[in-house]
C-alpha positions as CSV (number, residue, x, y, z in Angstrom):
1,M,134.0,108.9,121.1
2,V,132.9,108.7,124.7
3,D,130.2,111.4,124.1
4,I,128.9,109.5,121.1
5,N,128.7,106.2,123.1
6,N,126.9,107.9,125.9
7,K,124.4,109.4,123.5
8,L,123.8,106.0,121.8
9,R,123.4,104.3,125.2
10,K,120.7,106.9,126.2
11,I,118.9,106.5,122.8
12,F,118.9,102.7,123.1
13,E,117.6,102.9,126.7
14,S,114.8,105.2,125.5
15,L,114.0,103.0,122.5
16,N,113.9,99.9,124.7
17,K,111.4,101.6,127.2
18,T,109.3,102.9,124.4
19,L,109.0,99.5,122.7
20,Y,107.7,98.1,126.0
21,R,105.3,101.0,126.4
22,S,104.0,100.2,122.9
23,N,102.4,97.1,124.4
24,K,99.9,99.4,126.0
25,A,98.8,100.5,122.5
26,V,98.1,96.9,121.6
27,E,95.9,96.6,124.8
28,L,94.0,99.7,123.8
29,Y,93.6,98.7,120.1
30,T,91.0,95.9,120.8
31,P,88.4,98.1,122.4
32,L,89.1,100.8,119.8
33,Y,88.6,98.3,117.0
34,E,85.3,97.2,118.5
35,I,84.0,100.8,118.7
36,F,84.8,101.6,115.1
37,N,83.6,98.1,113.9
38,D,80.3,98.7,115.6
39,L,80.1,102.2,114.2
40,S,80.8,101.0,110.7
41,R,78.2,98.3,111.0
42,D,75.5,100.7,112.3
43,I,76.1,103.3,109.6
44,K,76.0,100.6,106.9
45,E,72.8,99.1,108.2
46,V,71.1,102.5,108.2
47,A,72.3,103.2,104.7
48,D,71.1,99.8,103.5
49,I,67.7,100.4,105.0
50,Q,67.4,103.9,103.5
51,K,68.4,102.6,100.1
52,K,65.7,100.0,100.1
53,N,63.1,102.2,101.8
54,T,63.3,105.7,100.5
55,H,59.9,106.5,101.8
56,L,61.6,106.5,105.3
57,D,63.8,109.5,104.4
58,K,61.8,111.9,106.5
59,E,61.9,109.7,109.6
60,I,65.6,109.0,109.1
61,E,66.4,112.8,108.8
62,L,64.4,113.5,111.9
63,E,66.4,110.9,113.9
64,I,69.7,112.2,112.6
65,K,68.7,115.7,113.5
66,K,67.3,114.8,116.9
67,R,70.5,113.0,117.9
68,E,72.8,115.5,116.3
69,L,74.5,112.7,114.5
70,V,75.9,114.9,111.7
71,S,77.9,117.0,114.2
72,L,78.9,114.0,116.3
73,F,80.0,112.0,113.3
74,K,82.0,114.9,111.8
75,K,83.9,115.5,115.0
76,M,84.8,111.8,115.2
77,Y,85.6,111.6,111.5
78,N,87.9,114.6,111.6
79,V,89.8,113.2,114.6
80,I,90.2,109.8,112.9
81,S,91.4,111.5,109.7
82,G,94.1,113.3,111.7
83,I,95.1,110.1,113.5
84,K,95.2,108.3,110.1
85,E,97.5,110.9,108.7
86,D,99.8,110.7,111.7
87,M,99.8,106.9,111.6
88,D,100.6,106.9,107.9
89,N,103.6,109.1,108.6
90,F,104.7,107.1,111.6
91,Y,104.3,103.9,109.6
92,K,106.7,105.2,106.9
93,E,109.2,106.0,109.5
94,L,108.7,102.6,111.2
95,V,109.3,100.8,107.9
96,D,112.6,102.6,107.7
97,G,113.3,101.7,111.3
98,D,112.5,98.0,110.5
99,K,115.0,98.0,107.6
100,F,117.6,99.6,109.8
101,L,117.3,97.1,112.7
102,E,117.2,94.2,110.3
103,K,120.7,95.2,109.2
104,F,121.8,94.2,112.7
105,R,119.7,91.0,113.1
106,S,121.8,88.4,115.0
107,Y,119.4,85.5,115.0
108,R,116.9,83.7,112.7
109,T,114.6,80.8,112.7
110,Y,114.3,78.6,109.6
111,V,111.5,76.1,108.9
112,F,112.4,73.4,106.3
113,Q,110.1,71.1,104.4
114,D,111.6,68.0,106.1
115,T,114.6,66.7,107.9
116,K,116.5,66.0,104.7
117,K,116.3,69.7,103.7
118,S,117.5,70.9,107.1
119,H,120.4,68.4,107.0
120,E,121.4,69.5,103.5
121,Y,121.2,73.2,104.5
122,L,123.5,72.7,107.5
123,K,126.0,70.9,105.3
124,K,125.9,73.9,103.0
125,I,126.5,76.3,106.0
126,I,129.4,74.2,107.2
127,D,131.0,74.5,103.8
128,S,130.2,78.2,103.4
129,F,131.6,79.1,106.8
130,N,134.5,76.7,106.7
131,I,133.4,75.0,109.9
132,E,135.8,72.2,110.8
133,E,134.2,71.2,114.1
134,F,131.5,72.1,116.5
135,I,130.7,71.7,120.2
136,L,127.7,69.6,120.9
137,K,126.1,71.0,124.0
138,F,123.0,69.7,125.8
139,N,120.6,71.9,127.7
140,V,120.3,69.3,130.5
141,V,122.9,66.7,131.0
142,G,121.9,65.0,134.2
143,T,120.3,62.0,132.6
144,I,122.5,61.8,129.5
145,D,125.4,59.4,129.1
146,L,127.9,61.8,127.5
147,N,130.5,59.1,126.9
148,D,128.0,57.0,125.0
149,V,126.9,60.1,123.0
150,S,130.5,61.0,122.3
151,S,131.1,57.5,121.0
152,K,128.0,57.5,118.8
153,V,128.9,60.8,117.1
154,K,132.6,60.0,116.9
155,G,133.6,63.0,119.0
156,R,135.7,63.7,122.0
157,K,134.3,64.6,125.4
158,I,135.6,67.6,127.3
159,G,133.8,68.1,130.5
160,I,130.1,68.3,129.6
161,D,130.9,69.3,126.0
162,I,131.4,67.0,123.1
163,I,133.7,68.2,120.2
164,V,132.4,66.8,116.9
165,P,134.1,67.0,113.5
166,S,131.8,68.8,111.1
167,E,131.9,65.8,108.7
168,N,130.0,63.8,111.3
169,L,127.0,66.0,111.1
170,N,125.0,63.1,109.7
171,L,125.6,61.3,113.0
172,I,124.0,64.2,114.9
173,Y,120.8,63.6,112.8
174,E,121.0,59.8,113.1
175,E,122.0,59.4,116.7
176,I,120.8,62.6,118.6
177,L,117.8,64.0,116.7
178,K,116.1,60.7,116.3
179,S,115.5,60.4,120.0
180,K,113.4,63.6,120.0
181,T,113.7,63.8,123.8
182,V,116.7,66.1,124.4
183,K,117.4,69.7,123.6
184,F,120.8,70.6,122.3
185,R,122.8,73.0,120.2
186,L,125.8,73.1,118.0
187,I,128.4,75.8,118.8
188,T,130.8,76.8,116.1
189,N,133.4,79.5,115.8
190,T,130.9,81.6,113.8
191,V,127.3,80.6,114.7
192,V,125.3,78.7,117.2
193,I,122.7,76.3,115.9
194,Y,119.7,75.3,118.0
195,F,117.5,72.4,116.9
196,E,114.0,73.3,117.8
197,K,112.8,70.3,115.8
198,D,114.5,68.1,113.2
199,N,113.3,70.5,110.5
200,I,113.3,73.8,112.5
201,L,116.6,75.5,113.1
202,H,117.3,78.6,115.1
203,I,120.7,80.2,114.3
204,E,122.4,82.9,116.3
205,G,125.5,84.8,115.2
206,P,126.9,88.1,113.8
207,S,124.5,89.9,111.5
208,K,126.6,89.4,108.5
209,K,126.6,85.6,109.0
210,I,122.8,85.6,109.5
211,K,122.4,87.4,106.2
212,L,124.4,84.7,104.6
213,C,122.3,82.1,106.4
214,D,119.2,83.8,104.9
215,I,120.6,83.7,101.4
216,E,121.5,80.0,101.7
217,A,118.1,79.1,103.2
218,Q,116.3,80.5,100.2
219,G,118.1,77.9,98.1
220,F,116.5,75.2,100.2
221,K,113.1,76.8,100.0
222,A,113.0,77.3,103.8
223,K,110.4,79.4,105.5
224,I,112.4,82.3,107.0
225,L,110.6,83.5,110.1
226,D,110.4,87.3,110.6
227,N,110.2,87.4,114.3
């Protein structure tokens, strides 16, 4: 088992480095795109001119011959054909890789049509995961009266955390979200729920729970972000 774990660790380290290195490919893609876009444009323009002015065939042939364009184009075309074949093969493998990694996704962002839908969705999640209470935790607490907040959501304050019964979720929406000035999250025994906006929820948790969150979100016609 130790050997397997060491091998996995080395593979993940390699995968991590390679993904960061892939950013370089993105940087190189723009100039490459511009080159082939210009090439496609020029070829098309010459072809359009020839089609409408066949009397210029001789002049066009002389220009092509003088500039050795057939040979230059063929070399470029063959290289691109080889790259395309490689890319097609890589893409198929990357699709499989994407499916594999998605099996272990531990987060997701959901965009709902409105606040009402996100509220109904969370009530469904609470029911599906048998969540009895959650910890209301603020990103910054220096300017927040936690005792006042605790009273408003009918929770109990423990240090800088507020324990809120799950049936009081509506008070989170009515008392906390309406201010639109503070960032907070709800921590449960299964998932952590971040309120990016009143209709945008970011949920983190075990991959099996995220899959269930995805399934439930579809019932509320949420946009499930693939990031």
